[in-house]
Every structure is written in C-alpha cells, then in structure tokens.
N, C-alpha and C positions, 0 to 999 in steps of 0.2 A: 459464630458470627451471625448476627441478625441480618435480615434482608435489607438491602439498600432501597429506600423508597423515595428519596428526593436528592436534589443536587448538593445540599449541605452534607448529607450522609455520604454521598459519593466522593466529595472533596476530602472528607475526613478519612474515608477508606483508602484513598490514594495516598494521603500523608502517612498513614500507618504502613502501607505497602512500601513507600519510599524508606521509611525508618528501618524496616526489615532488610531491605536491599542494602542500605548503608551499613547496617550491623554486620552483615556477612554470614557468619556461622550462627545457626539457630539451634536452640534446644529442641527436643522432640515435641514438647508442648507448643513451642513457637512455630514449628514446621506445620503442625496441624492447623493452627490459627492462620498461618500464611496461606495454606491451601484453601481454607474456607474463604479467606479474603479475596483470593484470586477468583474463586467461583462466584462470589457475590458481585464483584466488580464486573466480571464478564457478563453475568446475567443482566445487570443494570444497563451496561453499554449496548448489549444486543437489543434490548427493549427500547431504550431511549435515544440511541445513536445508531440507527440501522445503516448498513453499508449501502452505498449508492453504486449501482451498476453503471459503468461507463464503458463504451465501446473502445476498442483498440484505436480506431480512427479518431474518435474524440480525444482520447488521451494523447495521441501523437500530435494532433493539431494544437492542443493545449501546451504541450512541452515545446513545440516549435515556437509558439507565440511567446512563452515565458523566457525562452532562450534567444529570442529575436533571430530565429534562423529562417532563411529562405530555403526553398526546395534545393536550389543549387548548392547552398552551403551544407545542408544536411547530406546531400549526395556526396560531396567532397569529403566530409568527415566520416561517413560510414562505408563508402564504396557501393552504396545502393544506387543503381542508375536513376537519373532524374525522371525518366519516363515511368519507371516502376513506382516511384514515390508519388507522382502525379496521379497515377491510376489508383493507388491505395487511398490517397487523400480524397479522391472523387467518389470513392465507394465502389469502383468497378473491379477491384481486385483485393483479395485477402492478403494479409501479410504472411509471406512464406516463412518457414522455420529459420532459414538462413538469414533472412532480413530481420526477423525478430531478434535473433542473437546479436546482430550488429546494432540494432536500436537499443536493446537493453544495455549493451556495453557502452554505447555513446552517452546514454542518460543515467548510467549507473543504477539500473533497476534490477529487480529480481528476475532471473531467467524465466522465460515463459510469459512475462507480463503482457506481451502483445499477441499472444495466441488466444483466439476466441474459443470459449467453451461451446461445444456443439450439442 
C-alpha cells in the first residue's frame, strides 16, 4: 500500500477497508493488504486529524449541555451529590474514581474517561 497523501486517497483507502470488513474472511495476501491499509490510514489520520485534548470538566459540561441536564438532574441520575458536582464543574475539585464510574455509566462512555492523566 502506498502512502496516503490527500483526502481523495484517504477516502479511497476507507472504501477499500470497508470492502474488506464486509467480505469477512480474507486470504493471506488480503490480510497483508488489510494490515498495510490500516497502517496507512492510521498514519494519515494522526498527521491530518490530530486528537484534541479536552479536560474532564469541559467534557462533563459539554455532555450536560447536549443532554440538557441541570446539576440537580445529573445528581439525581448518578447519585453524585449536587455540592460535589458544583465543585467539580467550578474546577475546585477533581472527579473521584467513584464519581467517574457513575458518570461513565450515565453517559455510556468508556470507563476511565473522566479520570485526568497526571
């Protein structure tokens, strides 16, 4: 697989990847091509679509806004005390592991999403 250098090539690589995924079982030669395709797509995405670092507080505020949740409603739905949520949202308190679990359950996210890397 050649290196992906533009969006047109990127789109074509994604279509090829989809075709392999639809096909299911692959020959040995197709498995090699599939692996090379994944590597090329990953390299292009990392260069052209870098991940944006978002704080846990920003993420929580965004999710609350998108779900039209007040602090009181989120407290009722998660069992996290309102005072704790207010303190978290104001930046005065980090999200505890127990609260992180409740939030990831509520918003159906991957466990540890609200735990900040130190």
